[in-house]
C-alpha positions as CSV (number, residue, x, y, z in Angstrom):
1,M,-30.8,29.6,30.6
2,F,-32.3,30.0,27.2
3,I,-30.2,28.8,24.3
4,S,-31.2,29.9,20.8
5,R,-31.4,27.2,18.0
6,R,-28.5,28.9,16.3
7,H,-26.3,28.8,19.4
8,F,-27.4,25.2,20.0
9,N,-26.4,24.3,16.4
10,Q,-23.0,26.0,16.8
11,M,-22.4,24.1,20.1
12,M,-23.3,20.8,18.4
13,L,-21.1,21.4,15.5
14,G,-18.2,22.2,17.8
15,F,-18.9,19.0,19.8
16,L,-19.1,16.9,16.6
17,G,-16.0,18.5,15.3
18,A,-14.1,17.6,18.4
19,S,-15.3,14.1,18.2
20,L,-14.6,13.6,14.6
21,F,-11.1,15.1,14.9
22,T,-10.1,13.4,18.1
23,P,-6.7,12.2,16.9
24,A,-6.7,8.4,16.6
25,F,-2.9,8.7,16.6
26,A,-2.9,10.0,20.2
27,D,-2.2,6.5,21.6
28,L,0.5,5.7,19.0
29,I,4.1,5.9,20.1
30,E,6.9,6.9,17.8
31,G,9.6,4.3,17.7
32,R,7.1,1.5,18.6
33,D,4.1,2.0,16.3
34,W,5.7,4.3,13.6
35,R,8.9,6.1,12.6
36,R,9.5,9.3,10.7
37,I,11.1,9.5,7.3
38,E,13.9,12.0,7.2
39,P,13.8,13.8,5.0
40,P,10.1,13.6,4.1
41,Q,9.6,12.3,0.6
42,P,7.4,14.0,-2.1
43,T,4.4,12.0,-3.0
44,D,3.0,11.3,-6.5
45,T,-0.6,12.0,-5.7
46,L,-1.1,15.8,-5.4
47,G,-3.8,17.0,-3.1
48,K,-4.3,13.7,-1.3
49,I,-2.8,11.8,1.6
50,E,-0.8,9.0,-0.1
51,V,-0.5,5.6,1.5
52,L,2.0,3.2,0.0
53,E,2.2,-0.5,0.6
54,F,5.7,-2.0,-0.2
55,F,5.2,-5.7,-0.8
56,A,6.5,-8.7,-2.6
57,Y,4.5,-11.5,-4.1
58,A,7.1,-14.0,-2.7
59,C,6.5,-12.8,0.9
60,P,3.9,-15.0,2.7
61,H,3.1,-12.2,5.2
62,C,2.3,-9.9,2.2
63,S,-0.1,-12.6,1.0
64,D,-1.9,-12.6,4.3
65,L,-2.1,-8.8,4.5
66,N,-3.3,-8.6,0.9
67,Q,-6.6,-10.2,1.9
68,L,-7.1,-7.5,4.6
69,I,-5.7,-4.5,2.8
70,T,-7.7,-4.9,-0.4
71,P,-11.1,-4.2,1.3
72,W,-9.5,-1.6,3.6
73,A,-8.2,0.3,0.6
74,K,-11.6,0.4,-1.1
75,Q,-13.1,2.1,2.0
76,L,-10.5,4.8,2.4
77,P,-11.9,8.4,2.4
78,A,-11.8,10.5,-0.8
79,D,-8.8,12.5,0.4
80,V,-6.6,9.4,0.6
81,A,-4.9,7.7,-2.3
82,F,-3.5,4.1,-2.0
83,R,-0.7,2.7,-4.1
84,R,1.2,-0.5,-4.0
85,I,4.9,-0.8,-4.7
86,P,6.4,-4.2,-5.4
87,V,10.0,-4.6,-4.2
88,T,12.9,-6.8,-5.3
89,F,15.6,-6.2,-2.7
90,G,18.1,-6.9,-5.5
91,R,16.8,-10.4,-6.1
92,A,16.4,-11.3,-9.8
93,A,13.5,-13.7,-9.0
94,W,11.6,-11.0,-7.2
95,A,12.3,-8.6,-10.1
96,G,10.3,-10.9,-12.4
97,L,7.4,-10.9,-9.9
98,S,7.5,-7.1,-9.7
99,K,7.3,-7.0,-13.4
100,L,4.4,-9.4,-13.3
101,Y,2.6,-7.0,-10.9
102,F,3.2,-4.0,-13.1
103,T,2.2,-5.9,-16.3
104,L,-1.1,-7.1,-14.8
105,E,-1.7,-3.6,-13.6
106,S,-1.1,-2.1,-17.1
107,T,-3.3,-4.7,-18.9
108,G,-6.2,-4.2,-16.5
109,D,-6.0,-7.7,-15.1
110,L,-4.5,-7.0,-11.7
111,E,-7.8,-7.1,-9.7
112,R,-8.7,-10.4,-11.2
113,F,-5.3,-12.1,-10.7
114,D,-3.6,-10.3,-7.9
115,Q,-4.5,-12.8,-5.1
116,A,-4.1,-15.6,-7.6
117,V,-0.4,-14.8,-7.9
118,F,0.0,-15.0,-4.1
119,D,-1.9,-18.3,-4.0
120,A,0.1,-19.8,-6.8
121,L,3.3,-19.1,-4.9
122,H,2.2,-19.9,-1.4
123,K,-0.6,-22.4,-1.7
124,Q,0.2,-24.2,-4.9
125,R,4.0,-23.8,-4.4
126,L,4.6,-22.9,-8.0
127,K,8.0,-21.4,-8.7
128,L,7.2,-18.3,-10.7
129,F,10.8,-17.1,-10.6
130,T,11.6,-17.1,-14.3
131,T,10.1,-15.4,-17.3
132,D,9.3,-18.8,-18.8
133,A,7.5,-19.9,-15.6
134,I,5.5,-16.7,-15.4
135,S,4.5,-16.9,-19.1
136,E,3.4,-20.5,-18.6
137,W,1.3,-19.6,-15.6
138,V,-0.2,-16.6,-17.5
139,G,-1.2,-18.8,-20.3
140,K,-2.9,-21.2,-17.9
141,Q,-5.0,-18.3,-16.6
142,G,-6.4,-17.8,-20.0
143,L,-4.5,-14.6,-20.8
144,D,-3.0,-13.8,-24.2
145,V,0.7,-14.9,-23.7
146,D,2.0,-12.9,-26.6
147,A,0.3,-9.7,-25.6
148,F,1.4,-10.2,-22.0
149,T,5.0,-10.9,-22.9
150,A,5.1,-7.7,-25.1
151,A,3.9,-5.7,-22.1
152,F,6.1,-7.6,-19.7
153,E,9.3,-6.8,-21.7
154,S,8.3,-3.2,-22.5
155,F,10.2,-0.1,-21.7
156,D,7.2,1.2,-19.7
157,I,7.3,-1.8,-17.3
158,Q,11.1,-1.5,-16.9
159,T,10.7,2.2,-16.1
160,K,8.1,1.3,-13.4
161,L,10.5,-1.3,-12.0
162,S,13.3,1.2,-11.8
163,R,11.0,3.8,-10.1
164,S,10.0,1.2,-7.5
165,E,13.7,0.5,-6.7
166,Q,14.2,4.2,-6.2
167,L,11.3,4.5,-3.8
168,V,12.5,1.5,-1.8
169,S,15.8,3.4,-1.4
170,H,14.3,6.8,-0.6
171,Y,11.9,5.4,1.9
172,Q,14.6,3.2,3.5
173,I,12.5,0.1,3.2
174,D,14.2,-3.0,4.5
175,A,11.3,-5.4,5.1
176,V,7.9,-6.2,3.6
177,P,5.0,-5.6,4.0
178,T,5.6,-2.0,5.0
179,L,3.1,0.8,4.9
180,V,4.1,4.4,4.5
181,V,1.7,7.4,5.0
182,A,2.1,10.8,3.4
183,G,5.7,10.4,2.6
184,R,6.6,11.0,6.2
185,Y,5.5,8.1,8.5
186,V,6.3,4.4,8.3
187,V,4.1,1.9,10.1
188,L,6.2,-0.2,12.5
189,G,3.7,-2.0,14.6
190,N,6.4,-3.5,16.9
191,D,3.7,-4.5,19.4
192,A,1.1,-5.4,16.8
193,K,-0.5,-8.7,17.5
194,T,-2.3,-9.1,14.2
195,Q,-1.8,-7.6,10.7
196,A,-5.1,-5.8,11.2
197,D,-3.3,-3.8,13.9
198,L,-1.0,-2.4,11.1
199,L,-4.0,-1.0,9.3
200,T,-5.3,0.5,12.6
201,I,-1.9,2.3,13.0
202,A,-2.1,3.4,9.3
203,D,-5.6,4.9,10.0
204,G,-4.1,6.8,12.9
205,L,-1.3,8.2,10.8
206,I,-3.7,9.2,8.1
207,A,-5.6,11.2,10.8
208,K,-2.3,12.8,11.9
209,A,-1.4,13.7,8.3
210,R,-4.9,15.2,7.8
211,L,-4.8,17.3,10.9
212,D,-1.3,18.5,10.1
213,G,-2.4,19.6,6.7
214,I,-0.1,17.2,4.9
215,K,-1.1,16.2,1.4
């Protein structure tokens, strides 16, 4: 049977489309790999699938995941936006670390010192749980302590801290690290054997959100 080039191209496009959009989430099981957020939460990144990572610098598992999720986030498709939300769970010591994150982010120093904060806490065993301890550490990293302190104590940073607390409540976050996709799906990974498995589940949920037209 003769097939025209146009017909052949249409067939190939259909085949490629089916391959590209085979849902990676097909093997994921609700209640084991992920859970729904009820009600779904509005996201802050319009027109994109938002992925949130709830984490805490004081959490060793977050430190381990950070080394995987940083390169993963850099390779996300253009229709996906990645944001990190530091949590406190009501702990004053963790509130200081959350403010440290937001301050480094606001001064443009986060990429340079993000993993260094984890390492200071979990490898060097430094107790960065007070403002004085954080300021001393910042100074040893070569940053301007006065400028850092001004940002650290600013209304803007306090507002971001309050907003992060609201998100923890709205998303019903009770453990870290936790990944949330599109304001609707929380990665559970109850059977995950490695932290890389959590990112695989997140990829599947991103595919689900994309096919469902959720942005």
